[in-house]
C-alpha positions in Angstrom: 0.2 -0.2 -0.2 1.4 3.6 -0.7 1.1 6.5 1.1 -1.3 7.3 -1.9 -3.9 5.0 -1.6 -3.8 4.9 2.5 -4.9 9.1 1.8 -7.5 7.9 -0.9 -9.3 5.5 1.3 -9.5 7.6 4.0 -11.0 10.4 2.4 -13.6 8.7 1.2 -14.5 7.4 4.0 -14.2 10.2 5.8 -16.1 12.0 3.6 -18.7 10.0 3.2 -18.1 8.6 -0.9 -17.4 5.6 0.7 -21.0 5.0 2.1 -22.3 6.8 -1.0 -20.7 4.0 -2.9 -21.4 1.0 -1.5 -25.2 2.8 -0.7 -25.0 3.0 -4.7 -24.1 -0.2 -5.4 -27.0 -1.1 -2.9 -24.8 -3.6 -1.3 -25.3 -3.5 3.2 -23.0 -3.4 5.2 -22.2 -7.0 6.1 -21.8 -7.4 1.6 -19.0 -5.0 1.3 -17.5 -5.9 4.4 -17.1 -10.1 3.4 -16.0 -8.0 0.2 -13.4 -6.9 1.7 -12.6 -9.1 4.4 -13.5 -7.2 7.5 -16.2 -7.1 10.7 -19.0 -5.4 8.8 -18.5 -2.6 12.6 -15.3 -2.2 10.8 -17.5 -0.6 8.0 -19.9 0.8 10.6 -17.1 3.1 12.4 -14.9 3.8 8.9 -18.0 4.8 7.3 -19.1 6.7 10.5 -16.1 8.8 11.3 -15.1 6.5 14.4 -11.7 4.8 12.6 -9.6 5.8 10.3 -9.1 2.9 7.5 -5.3 1.4 8.6 -3.2 -1.7 7.6 -3.6 -4.7 5.2 -7.8 -3.5 6.2 -7.2 -0.3 4.2 -5.7 -2.2 1.7 -8.5 -4.5 0.6 -11.4 -1.6 1.3 -9.9 0.5 -1.2 -9.8 -2.5 -4.1 -13.2 -2.8 -3.0 -14.7 0.6 -3.4 -12.7 0.3 -7.1 -14.8 -1.8 -8.0 -17.9 0.2 -6.8 -16.4 2.7 -9.1 -15.1 1.5 -12.0 -11.7 2.3 -11.8 
């Protein structure tokens, strides 16, 4: 993971863009969490600004978000 990736995933989560992407795709918290291999509470906390994505979990989350956006 590059610093650029980490900044981008944190920005997506903090601005609400990640949640909007998930909802636009019709995915539940559980479905996105399963795809990113994290617990649904983790995704909830990221989307609500309670925690910041980090480590390999952040990279998997970013990969799923990129798939949703067609990147």
